[in-house]
N, C-alpha and C positions, 0 to 999 in steps of 0.2 A: 169715812174720812172725818176726823175730828177737828176741833177748833185749832189745835196746834198746827196741824197740817195746813189748814187754810191760812193761818197767820204766817207760817213759814213760806208758803208759796207766794203770798202777797209781798212779804219782805224781800224775797228773791227777785220779784218782778220790779219793785221800786228801785232796789239797789242796782239792778242791771241797767235800767233806764238812766239812772243818775250817772253811773260810771261812763256809759257810752255817749250820752248827749250833753252832760254838764262837765264832767271831769275829762272827757275824751280819753279814757283809759280802757284797757281790756277788762272785760267783765268775766274773767275765766274762773276766779277763785272766790272772791269776796261774797257774791250773792249766795253761793252754796254754803259758805262758812256761816253766814248770818242765819240762813234757813235751818241748817243743822243744829245751831245753837238753840233755836226756838223749838224744833222738833227733831230730836235725835233719831227717831224712827222714820225719818223722811224717805230714805232710800227704799224701805219696804213699800211705802206708798207709791213711789215713783216707778218701781219695777214694772208695774202694769202698763207703763207707756210703751214698752217694747213687746209687742204681741207675740212674736216668735221666740223671744229670749234674748240672750246677750252673750258676748265674747269678751273676756278680759285678757289682755296681753301684759305679762310681767317679765322682768329680767333686767339685768344690770345695763347691758348695752343693746341698742337697737329698738327699744320699745316704741318710740314715736314713729320712726320710719315704718316699722312692720305694722303697727296699728293703722296708720294712714293708708298703707298699701292694702290692708284688709278692707278698710272702709271703701276704697276705690273699687276693689273687686266685688264687694257686695252690691255696690251701686251699679257696676257694669252688668251684674246679673239681674238687675231690675228690683233689688231689694231696697226698701227705704230704711234709713239708719239714723240713729242718734250717736254722735261721736265727739269726744274731747280732742279734736285735732290739734289744738295748740300745745298739747303736752301737759296741761294742768292735771296731774295724775294722782293727787290725794283725794280723799273722800269729798272734799269741798269742790274740787274741779269736776268730778264726775256728777255730783249733785247739781252744779251749775249747768252742765250740759243737758241733764234731764229736765231741769226747770225751764230752760230757755228754748229748747227745740221742740217741734211738734211731734205728736205721736208717730211711731214708726214700727216697722216689723222687727228690726234688730237694734240692739245696743252694741256698739263696737268701741270698747274703752281700753285705754292703757291705764295701768295702776302701778304705783310705787310698790316695791316688794313687801315692805313692812306694813303698808296700808292695806294690802290684800285682806288681812285678818279683820279689818274694820269695814270692808266693802262687800266681800263675797258672802258672808252670812246673811246680808240683807238682799243683795241682788240675786243670789242663788243662780248664777250664770250657767248656761249650758256647757260652756267650755272655758278653761283657763289655758292659755298658750304660754308656756315657760321657755324662754329663749336661752338664757345662760345665767350664771352667777359668777361675778368677779369681785375682788376687793374694791370697795367704793365707799367713801365717806365713813371711815372707821370710827370717827368721833361721834357720828350720829347712828350709824347702823350697827356698829360693833363687828365682831367676827362673823364669818359667813355662816357658821353653824347656828347662830341666833336667827338669821334670815331663813335658813332651811327649816328650823323648828316652827317659825311663825307661819311659813307657807303650808307646812304639813297640817298645822292646826286649822288654818283657814279652809283647806280642802276637806278636812274631816267635818267641819261645820256645814258643808254643803255636799253631802255624799253622792248626789246625782250629777254633780259636775264632772265632766270628762276632762282629764288632764292630757294635753298634747304637749310633749316635752322634747327637748334636745337631748337625745341619749348619748351624744358625743361628749357631753359634759358630765363627769362623774358626780358633781355636786347636784345636778338636776336628777340624775339617776337615783341618788339616795332618796330624794323626795318622792319619786315615783314608786320606789320600793317600799316606803313606809306609809304613804298615804293610802287610805282605803278605797280611793276612787279608781274607776277604770282609767287606764293610761294608754296612750298612743305614742309610740316612739318614732322620732325621725332623726336622721343623721346622714353623714357622707360615708360611703362604703369604700372609698379609696383616698389616698393621700393627695393633697394639693402640692406637695413638695416644697413647702414654705420653710425658709430659715427660721430657727427658733430664737425666741427672746430669752433674756436672762432669768426672769422671774415668772413662775406659774403659780396658780392659786390652789392647786390640789396636789400635794405630793404624797399624802398618806391615803391609804385605802379608807373607804367610807364605812366599812364594816368591821375591820380589825386594825391591829397596830402594824400591819405590813405597809410596804411602800408600793405605790402604783407604778406599773410598767406599761409601755406602749408598743403596740405593733406599728403604729404610726401616729404622729401628732400633727395637728393642723396649726393651731396657735393657742397661746395660753395653756389651759389644761384640756382643750378639746381634742378628741381623737379616739382611736380604738385602743382602749385601756383594759388592763386586767391586774389582779392581785395574785402574787405567787403563793400567798399563805392561805387564802380562802377562795370562795367561789364568786367574789365580787368581780364583775366584768361588764363591759358595755352590753346592754340588752340587745336582743334581736330587734332589728329595725323594721318597723311597719312601713315606713316611707324612706327609701334609700336612694340618695343621689350618687350617680356614677357618671363615667365618661366626662369628667369635668374639664372644661376648657376655660382657662383664665387668661385674658389678654387685655390690651388697651381698649378693645371694643366692648368689654364687659365679661360676664360670666355665663356660660352655657352648661347644661347638664341634662342627663336623662334620669328621671325619677321612677323607680319601681314601687308600686303600691301593694297593699295587702293581697289584692287579687291577682298579682303578677302583671298587670297592665303597666306599660311603660309610657311615660309622658315626657316630651321634650319641653324644657323651660329655659328661658334666657332673660338676662337683665342687662341693660346698658351700664349699670354701675360696676366699675372694674375693681372691686375689692373682694377679698376672701370672705369678709363677714356678710357681703351682699348675697353670697351663695346660701348662707344659713338663713338669712331673712326671707329669701324667696322660698326656700324649702319649707320653712316654718309656715309661711302663709299658704303654701300649697297643701300641706298636711291638714291645716285647719279648714281651709275651703272645702277639701274633699269630705271631711267629716260633716260640715255644715251644708253640704249639697250645692256649693257654688261651683259651676263648671270650670274646668281647667282653662278653657278658651277665654272665659271672662277674666280670670286671674291674669293670664298672659297679656291680654289687652291692657289691663290696668298696670301691669309691670312695665310694659313697653312705653306707656304714656306717662309713667310716674315722673313728676317734675317737682320735687320738694321746693317750696319757697319759704321754708322755716329755718334756713341756715344749716340744715343737715345735708352735706354733699351738694350744696347749692353753687351753681356756676354762673359767672358773670363774664362780660368783656367790657373793661373799663380802660379808656385811654389806650386801646389796642392791646392791653394785657389780658390774657386769659386768667381768670381769678377763680380759685376754689375756696369756699368757706365750709368748715365742718366743725362739729362738736366732738370734743374728747374730754372725758372727765375722770379717767382712771388710767392706770398703766397699760392695760390691755387695749383700750380704745386708742390711746395715744400711739402706742407702738404700731397699730394697724394704720393709723394716719401717716406715720413716718414711712411706711411701705409705699404709700401713694406718692409721697414726695420723692422718695428714692427712685421710683420708676421713671421719673422725669430726669433724664441725664443732662438736660440743658442747664445753663445758668439760671438762677431763680432767686427770688426774695421770699423768705418764709417768716411769717409773724406768728408768734405764740403768745397767747393771752391766758393768764392764770389769776383768778380771783379767789378770795378765801371768805366769802360771805357765808352766812349760815346755810344757805341752800347748797353751797359748794362743799361744805366741810371746812372748818377752821384749820385743820391739819393738812398741810400740803407736802408732807414727807414723801408721799407717793411719787413726786416728780423724780426722785432718785431711783425709782424702779423703771423709768422710761429709758429705753436704749438710744439716747440721743447720739451716742458714739457712732451709730450707723451713718449719720450724716456728715461726720467730721471729714471724711475724705472726698466729699463731693466737690466738683469743680465750680468755682465762682458762686458759691453759696453765700448769701447775705441774709443775716438774721436780725429780727427785731424781737425784743422781749417786752411784753406789755401786761397790763392788768394790775390789780392792787398788790400782787406779789411779784412784780417784775424783777425786783432786786434778787430774790431767791432764785428765780428762773435764770437770770443772768449768771449767777454763780454756778448753778447746775450745768449750764451750757459751757461755761469756762472749763469745768473739770471734764467735760466731754471733748475738749479741744476745739470749741466753737466760740468765736468772739461775737457777742451780740450787743447791739445798741438798745437802749431803753426808749420806747416810743409807743405810738398808737398806729392804727391802720393807715391814717393819712401819712405818717412817717414812712410806711412801707412803700407807698407810691412816690413820695418825695425821694426816697433812696433810689428807686428804679429810675426816676427822672435824672438824678445826679449821675447814675451809671451810664445812662443813655447819652449824656453830654460827651462822654469819651468814646462810647461805642454805640452807634445808632441801632445796632441789633437788639440792644436792651429795650427798645421801644415796644417789642412784642413778646418779651419774656414773661414767664409765668409768675404769678404772685399767689402764695398760699397763706391762708389765715386759719389757724386752728385755735379754738377757744374752749375753755371749760364752761360750766353751766350758766352762771350769771355774767360771765364775760362775753358770751355769745350775742345776746340781744343788742348791746350797743355797737358791736362790730357789724352785725347784720344790718342794723338801722343805718349805719354810716355807709356801707356798701350800697344799700338800696338808694340812698340819697345821691351818691355819686353816679349810680347808673341812671337815675331819673334826670340828673343835671347834665348828662352827657359826658361825664368825666371830671377829672380834677386837674386838668392840664395847667391851671394857674397856680398850682401848689409850688412853693419854693423848693428847688432841688436840694437834696441833702446828700452830701458826700459820704461814702462809706468810711468808717473808722479804719485807720491804718493798723494792721496787726503789729503787736509789740512783743518783744521777747519777754518771757515770764521770769526767767532767772538767769544769772550769768554762769551758773554752774559752780561746783565746789572743786577748787584745784587740788584738794587733798584726795579726791576720788579718781582713780585711774581706770582705764579700760581693763577688764579682766578681774577686777576686784570682787571679792565675795559679796553677794547681795545682802541687803537687810531682808530678813525673812519674816513676813507677816502671816501668821496662821489664822485663818478664818474658820472658826469652829461651826460646823453643821449649817452652812448657808442654805441647804435644801430644806431645813426645818425652822431655822431661827432668822427670819427676815420678814417681819410683819409690817413695819412702818418705814420701809426704805432705809433701814439701819445699815444695810450693806454699803450705803453711800459713804459711811465713815471709812471703810477700807479703801474706797476709790479716792477719797480725799488724801489719806495718808500716802497711798501709792504715788499719786500725782505730785504731791509736794516733795517727795524724794526725787522723782524723775526730773522735775523742773530744776532741781539743784545739781543734776548730774550724778546723783547717788544711785547705784544699782539697787533694785528692789525686786523681790519675788513674792507674790501672793500665793500661798498654798491653801486652797480650799480643802477642808477636812470634812467630807460628807458623812452623813450618818452611816455607821458601820465600818468606817475606815479607821486605821490606826493613826495616832498622832504622836509624832516625835517632838515633844516640847523642848528637848535639849537643843534642838536645831533651830528653834524659833527665837526671834528677837522682839516680837510684839504679838500679842494674842488678842483677838476680837471675838466677842460673843454678843449676838443680838437677842431679840425677843421673838416669840412666835405665838400662834394661836394655842389654845389650851392643850389640845391633843398632841400637837407637834412638840410643844414645850415639854410635856410630860415624857414623851418618847426620848427627846434629846437629853432630859435630865438623867435618865437611866444610864445612858452612855457616859455622861459627865460624872456620875457617881462612881462608875467603874474606873475612871481615870483620875479620881480625886487625889490620890497620893502624888501623881505626876503634876497635877495642877498646883497643889499645895507647895511642892518642892520648887516649881517654877516661880511662884509668887514669893516664897521665902528667900529665893536667890535674887530678889529685886527685878524679876522679869516684869516688864510693863504689860498691863492688861486693861482693856476697855470693855466694860460690860454694860449693856443697855437693857432697861426694863426687866423682862423675864430673866435674861442672863445675869442681871444685877441681883435680882431676888435670890437666884439659885446659889449665889456665893455665900449666903448667910446660913444660919443654923436650921432655919425652916423657911418655907415659902408657900405661897397660896396658889393652889391649882384648882380653879373653879371655886368651890366652897370648902375644899379640903386642904388642910395643912399637911405638907409633906416634908420629908427630910431634905435638907440642903447640903451643900458641900462643906460648910463650917469653916470656910477660908477667912471670912470676915465675921467678927462678933456682932451679929445683928440678926433680926428675925422679922419676917413679914407675917402680919396677922390679918384676920378678917376685919372688915370695916366696922364691926361692932353694931351699933344701932342704926348706922347710916348704910343704906344700900347703894349710895351714889358712887359712881366712878369719879376719880379726880381727873378731869379733862379740861385743859386750858393751856394757853400760852403762858410762858413764865420767863422772868428775867432774874438772874441771881448774880451776886458777887462771889467770886471764887479766888482763892489765893494763887490759882494757876494762870490767871489772866488779869491784865490791867484794865481791859475793856469789860463791860458787863457781858455775862454769858447768857445767850438767848436759846430757848428750846421750847418744846411742846411736850406735855405729859398726857398720858392716857393709861390709867391703871386703876384696878380695884383694890389691891392689897395696900395695907398701911405698913410701912417699914420703920422699925425703931432700931437705932444704933446702940451698941453696947458701950459701956464706960470706956472712955479714951479713944473711941473711933471718931475720926473727924468727918464732917460732911464734905461733899464736893463743893458746896457753896450754900449761901443763904438767900432765900427769896427776897427780892427788893421791889418787885412789881406789886401792884394792887391785885392782880390776878395771879393764879397759880397757887399750888399748895406745897409741892415737894414730896417728901417721904410720907407724910401723914397729915392729919387735920390739925396738929397741935403746935409743932415747934418751928415751922418755917425753914427747916433744914432740908436741903435737897442732896440726894446721893450720898456717897461715902468715898473716903480715900483711906487706903491702907498700903503702906510701902509705895510701890509704883502701880497700884491698882486704882482705877477710877471706875466707880459704879454710879449710874445715874438713870433717872427716868426720862431724861431729855432726848426726845426724838428730833427730827428735823431734816437730816440727821444732825447730831450734836456738833460735829466738827465743821460743817459747811459755813456757818456764820461765826465760828469761834476759832480762828486760825491759831491763836496763841495756845489753846489747849491742844490742838493737833501737833504743834511744834514741841510742846512739853513732852508729849508721848514719844515723838520721834527722837528727841534728844536722849530719852531714856533707852530707846531701842538702839541707838548708835552706841551708847555706853555698854549695853549688853553684847552687841556684836563685837565690840573691841575686846571685851573680856573673854568672849567665846573663842575668838581667833587669836588671843594672846597679843593683841596690839597694845602699844604703850599708851596711846591716847585715842579717844574716839574722834571720828570726823566731825567737823563743825557744820552747823546749819547756816548757810548764807541767807541773808535777808531776801524775802520775796515781796513783790508788790501785791498787797492784799486789798487793793482799792475796792474791788467788787464785794469781797467778803465783808469788809468793814462797813460798806454802804448798806448791805443787807442787814447787818447787825444794828446799825444806827437807825435804820428805818423802823425796825421792830421795837427797839428801845423807846423811840419817840412815840410810837403808837400805844405802847403799854405803860408809859409813865403817867 
């Protein structure tokens, strides 16, 4: 051990003491960060503190819960451990845990997926437990194939590491198939019979250009899958869960191992993803020699106090707090809320700090509509992006007040003033990554103080009518037809929310509307369409979609030249030009707009940021979020959608501050968010063009008019971001 190691260890000890005893702050990351800066090889030296070896848990959802469950199981079996229980899962957090805790037999660590490549080559862990991969923080992590490649490279750097992975996830199965390591597969051999959500993260085969099919699907992309065009399919399960019983009391199953032995497992956590977490822990424990009885004892006693599925009773209300930071996690939380048929208060909190991801377009991939029909549901929207959340809920048919967790209790108190039964109704708090700690701290303080009964009651906001309806539109009138091109491939950044906004703004006005999804492989009759929408997708999906779009180029061009309105976002926008960028390859576009997308040149940076622009289609500033690698240049005479006026954001390229393009009634833009959620004037411009096309298509003398709507929430969300970015 050299001088650097000694200095790094000393610096870690001093910073730990200072943080804990002087600053009274957690010492989870900074000591390790300082020590690694002094000695980049620190983890190689610290590896020896774990005499038997280590386990690393990775995956998008469930890392902290599963890792802490494993730690409890190892301790129940009499093993001493070093563990980063607080969830500090970058290299610095793991280094801090190794610096601060005494020598032990096992290291039990959770690790961020992209940081595995920085940790595993040094720790050379005995096992990596891979739980799942879902879209998460696309501005930081990028597309999922980048994460897959990173994990495969990390495993290749430590060839003796055994991969224990969720074979029900095709994205994890690809990693197991390409990494050189020995792999152990776990999964559920039968369906849980769950209703499916709108968006899944793996539609394409992981080996060819075919589409994945399912014998049954659990949630997200998890299930028993196969490809009709090649041999890619769910691998044979080494540990298979069956006889699943999911109830309010929890989850129970029987697990068959490689030797044919059957083990009964149960958890009091009544969620579908708890079944996967417990199954994953069982498979890992079996490999590491931890007896099943010790795991079951740990599962039965598992009581997280870190805000993950943490329960309280405050002022007589049962309270559930949980983390949700991506569409799949949020949708599973909504299932918990839906299972409670009683009246309730639900508080959602969304932040957009760096650790969360600045881009919150993913909230439009959450199926909040599932809650819209629930009886006596009262909702609070909170966090730094409360306004955006309020808008999203509005378009799901849910009126939400902006507030904090104290407001949720005040709301319940106000409801109890009219109905004493509200005194013991449930309160749910669901928060993303950095929004969780303050909510957790507030609830802990309320619990310690014995409640918040002195909080001022807050009356629920009275529902209001959205629009008066359009007297020109009568029952039985032909609907406005919105064609949504290939939503199964082109919906990476919640861009399908644009269709939801357009549809709802017509319904609020009493104008009939029909959304026609045109999935990959299906024929599209654009002559019958009044508005067309194209989103963006991951590289492989976008390339596959472009082949179908090229085949229908003449129909699309005829639609556009006949003044058909079309909204194209990101990849869909690029494809409209003469050429577009697929990865590093320039490929043929549709040539509908005179523009081309090129490689970044000397810069390898993606253009990722919030942006505000002035557009002739709106009197208010237009707010959006960009995330693209290609640089787009408009031909002579092609107008931009707008011009960047914020200090942040780039637009089409690094040079001219122009964003997007307009041609006839086509709007192309890099603006996610989705674009129309905070920019209702742009939505109504497109709808006005759609009504003109419908009138011409049906031979009507004049198009229907768009009655004014109350856009208070949309414009508040717009103003909030304009103020932040000015």
